[in-house]
C-alpha positions as CSV (number, residue, x, y, z in Angstrom):
1,X,-18.3,4.5,0.3
2,X,-14.5,5.9,1.0
3,X,-11.7,4.3,-0.4
4,X,-10.0,2.0,2.2
5,X,-6.0,3.2,2.2
6,X,-4.0,0.8,1.2
7,X,-0.7,-0.5,2.1
8,X,1.2,-3.2,-0.1
9,X,4.2,-5.2,1.7
10,X,6.0,-6.1,-1.5
11,X,8.8,-9.0,-1.0
12,X,11.2,-9.8,-3.4
13,X,14.1,-12.2,-3.5
14,X,16.6,-14.1,-5.3
15,X,16.6,-16.8,-2.6
16,X,13.1,-17.8,-3.7
17,X,11.9,-21.7,-4.5
18,X,13.1,-23.1,-7.6
19,X,9.9,-23.6,-9.4
20,X,8.8,-24.2,-13.1
21,X,6.9,-20.9,-13.8
22,X,5.3,-18.8,-16.4
23,X,8.0,-18.2,-19.2
24,X,7.5,-14.4,-19.3
25,X,6.8,-13.7,-15.6
26,X,10.2,-13.0,-14.2
27,X,10.3,-11.3,-10.8
28,X,11.0,-7.8,-12.5
29,X,7.8,-8.4,-14.8
30,X,5.6,-9.3,-11.9
31,X,6.8,-6.1,-10.2
32,X,6.0,-4.1,-13.5
33,X,2.8,-5.9,-13.6
34,X,2.0,-4.8,-9.9
35,X,2.9,-1.3,-10.4
36,X,0.6,-0.9,-13.5
37,X,-2.2,-2.0,-11.5
38,X,-1.8,-0.8,-7.9
39,X,0.5,2.2,-8.8
40,X,3.6,3.4,-6.3
41,X,1.4,5.0,-3.7
42,X,1.5,3.0,-0.5
43,X,4.0,0.7,-1.9
44,X,6.8,-0.6,0.7
45,X,9.4,-2.8,-1.1
46,X,11.8,-5.0,0.4
47,X,14.4,-6.6,-1.3
48,X,15.5,-9.6,0.8
49,X,18.5,-11.7,-0.5
50,X,18.8,-9.9,-3.7
51,X,21.9,-9.7,-5.8
52,X,23.3,-6.2,-6.7
53,X,21.7,-6.6,-10.4
54,X,18.3,-7.1,-8.9
55,X,18.4,-4.1,-6.3
56,X,19.9,-1.8,-9.5
57,X,16.8,-3.1,-11.5
58,X,14.5,-2.2,-8.8
59,X,16.2,1.3,-8.4
60,X,15.8,1.7,-12.4
61,X,12.2,1.8,-11.9
62,X,12.4,4.6,-9.4
63,X,12.1,2.5,-6.3
64,X,14.0,2.3,-2.9
65,X,13.8,-1.0,-1.7
66,X,14.5,-1.8,2.0
67,X,17.5,-4.5,1.7
68,X,17.9,-7.5,4.1
69,X,19.3,-10.9,4.1
70,X,17.0,-13.0,6.1
71,X,18.0,-16.9,6.7
72,X,14.7,-18.3,6.1
73,X,11.5,-17.7,3.8
74,X,9.7,-17.8,7.2
75,X,11.9,-15.1,8.6
76,X,11.7,-12.9,5.5
77,X,7.9,-13.0,6.2
78,X,8.0,-12.3,9.5
79,X,10.4,-9.2,8.8
80,X,7.8,-7.8,6.7
81,X,5.1,-8.6,9.0
82,X,6.9,-6.8,12.0
83,X,7.3,-3.9,10.1
84,X,3.6,-3.8,9.5
85,X,3.1,-4.3,13.5
86,X,5.6,-1.8,14.6
87,X,5.0,0.8,12.0
88,X,1.5,1.0,10.9
89,X,-2.1,1.8,12.8
90,X,-4.5,-1.2,13.4
91,X,-6.8,0.0,11.2
92,X,-4.5,0.1,8.2
93,X,-5.4,-2.0,5.3
94,X,-2.3,-4.4,4.2
95,X,-1.6,-6.6,1.4
96,X,1.3,-8.9,1.6
97,X,2.6,-9.5,-2.0
98,X,5.2,-12.2,-3.1
99,X,7.2,-11.5,-6.2
100,X,5.8,-14.2,-8.2
101,X,2.3,-12.9,-8.8
102,X,0.1,-11.1,-11.3
103,X,-2.6,-8.9,-11.2
104,X,-5.6,-8.0,-13.5
105,X,-6.5,-4.4,-14.1
106,X,-9.3,-4.5,-11.7
107,X,-7.5,-6.2,-9.0
108,X,-7.1,-3.2,-6.6
109,X,-10.8,-2.1,-6.1
110,X,-11.8,-5.8,-6.1
111,X,-9.1,-6.3,-3.2
112,X,-10.8,-3.3,-1.4
113,X,-14.2,-4.1,-1.6
114,X,-13.3,-7.9,-0.5
115,X,-11.5,-6.1,2.7
116,X,-15.3,-4.6,3.6
117,X,-16.5,-8.1,4.1
118,X,-13.8,-10.4,5.4
119,X,-11.1,-10.7,7.6
120,X,-8.2,-12.1,4.8
121,X,-8.8,-11.6,1.2
122,X,-7.0,-13.4,-1.5
123,X,-7.2,-12.3,-5.0
124,X,-5.9,-16.1,-6.4
125,X,-8.6,-18.5,-7.1
126,X,-6.5,-21.2,-6.3
127,X,-7.2,-24.0,-8.7
128,X,-6.2,-26.7,-6.0
129,X,-9.6,-25.7,-4.7
130,X,-11.1,-27.8,-8.0
131,X,-9.1,-30.9,-7.2
132,X,-9.7,-33.6,-4.6
133,X,-7.7,-34.3,-2.1
134,X,-6.8,-37.7,-2.6
135,X,-5.9,-36.8,-6.5
136,X,-3.1,-34.1,-4.9
137,X,-5.7,-31.1,-4.4
138,X,-6.4,-29.3,-1.5
139,X,-7.1,-31.7,1.9
140,X,-10.7,-30.4,2.0
141,X,-11.9,-30.8,-1.5
142,X,-14.3,-33.6,-2.4
143,X,-16.3,-34.2,-5.5
144,X,-14.6,-31.5,-7.4
145,X,-15.1,-28.6,-4.9
146,X,-14.9,-27.0,-1.2
147,X,-17.8,-26.4,1.0
148,X,-18.4,-22.4,0.7
149,X,-20.8,-19.5,0.9
150,X,-21.0,-17.5,-2.0
151,X,-21.2,-13.6,-1.3
152,X,-22.0,-10.4,-3.5
153,X,-20.2,-7.2,-3.6
154,X,-20.6,-4.3,-6.3
155,X,-18.1,-6.0,-8.6
156,X,-17.9,-9.6,-8.2
157,X,-18.7,-12.9,-6.5
158,X,-16.9,-14.1,-3.8
159,X,-16.5,-17.4,-2.0
160,X,-15.4,-18.5,1.6
161,X,-12.1,-20.5,0.8
162,X,-10.1,-22.8,3.2
163,X,-6.8,-21.6,2.5
164,X,-4.6,-19.2,0.3
165,X,-0.8,-18.5,0.0
166,X,1.3,-16.0,1.8
167,X,-0.2,-13.1,-0.7
168,X,-2.8,-12.2,1.3
169,X,-4.6,-8.8,2.4
170,X,-6.1,-8.2,5.9
171,X,-5.7,-5.3,8.4
172,X,-3.1,-4.4,11.0
173,X,-5.4,-5.0,13.8
174,X,-6.4,-8.6,12.4
175,X,-2.8,-9.6,12.1
176,X,-1.8,-8.2,15.7
177,X,-4.8,-10.2,17.2
178,X,-3.9,-13.4,15.1
179,X,0.0,-12.8,15.4
180,X,0.4,-16.0,17.6
181,X,-0.8,-18.2,14.9
182,X,1.0,-16.4,12.3
183,X,4.3,-17.1,14.5
184,X,3.5,-20.7,15.4
185,X,3.3,-21.5,11.7
186,X,6.2,-19.4,10.6
187,X,8.7,-21.2,13.1
188,X,10.5,-23.3,10.8
189,X,12.2,-22.9,7.7
190,X,9.2,-22.4,5.5
191,X,5.7,-20.6,6.3
192,X,2.8,-23.1,6.4
193,X,0.2,-21.0,4.7
194,X,-2.9,-23.9,4.7
195,X,-2.3,-24.8,8.3
196,X,-2.4,-21.1,9.4
197,X,-5.8,-20.6,7.8
198,X,-7.3,-24.1,8.9
199,X,-6.3,-22.8,12.4
200,X,-7.6,-19.4,11.9
201,X,-10.6,-20.7,10.5
202,X,-11.6,-23.1,13.5
203,X,-11.2,-20.9,16.5
204,X,-8.3,-19.1,18.0
205,X,-8.8,-16.9,21.1
206,X,-12.8,-17.0,20.7
207,X,-12.5,-15.9,16.9
208,X,-13.1,-17.5,13.6
209,X,-11.7,-15.6,10.8
210,X,-13.1,-15.4,7.6
211,X,-10.9,-15.7,4.2
212,X,-12.3,-15.0,0.7
213,X,-11.5,-15.0,-2.8
214,X,-13.2,-13.6,-6.0
215,X,-14.8,-15.8,-8.4
216,X,-13.0,-15.8,-11.1
217,X,-9.7,-14.8,-9.7
218,X,-8.1,-11.3,-10.2
219,X,-4.8,-12.8,-9.7
220,X,-2.3,-15.7,-10.0
221,X,0.9,-17.4,-8.8
222,X,2.9,-18.2,-11.7
223,X,4.0,-21.3,-10.8
224,X,3.0,-24.0,-13.6
225,X,0.6,-26.0,-13.6
226,X,-1.4,-23.8,-10.6
227,X,-2.8,-20.7,-12.6
228,X,-5.6,-19.3,-11.9
229,X,-8.4,-20.5,-14.1
230,X,-10.4,-19.1,-16.9
231,X,-7.8,-16.2,-17.5
232,X,-4.9,-16.4,-20.0
233,X,-2.2,-15.1,-18.0
234,X,0.5,-15.6,-21.0
235,X,-1.1,-12.2,-22.0
236,X,-1.0,-10.5,-18.6
């Protein structure tokens, strides 16, 4: 099967939420990790609310970021989504990437396999899916797991999952069809990712979207203690 073209919409910001993260996983390290795994082809880099020093570090990598100053994290995400909707064709595969993720070496082909079988693909096997809602985990998790369906592609197993973060892949046509949901849940200061996927998985304009993640995951958010399971991310 022919390789699906991929455009990555990578968003880096110095106005991010304050979180405890892996010690080595700076924004620059996460970007360098992305480049080592996905390469530069198809990369569109947005430097939103970045300091001159951060912009200089990005340019030192041979990249030319699109600079902006969005008033809120939600508006920042919308800016990137609007670029996709305005500039890219409907069949185009797109990967929204935030600036605090690490990827394993086989992440790109795995992502493309996922896009062959689902509407939305996350490479992050979020550990909240294994913590009961009443114990601070995912609201839909009971008895240590979510209700799901397990699928198999050429290289990995996948599971239907109920939600993910704003680092997620889809196609422009799907994003366009689902725009009203995305815009509804980004109307405040912060994007509401769980609510977005909860709505899309139910029914919207007669459609029920499928979100999948590989097991084990091929990416992680670098926030402690929510690192993807079964991988020593300190070595990535």
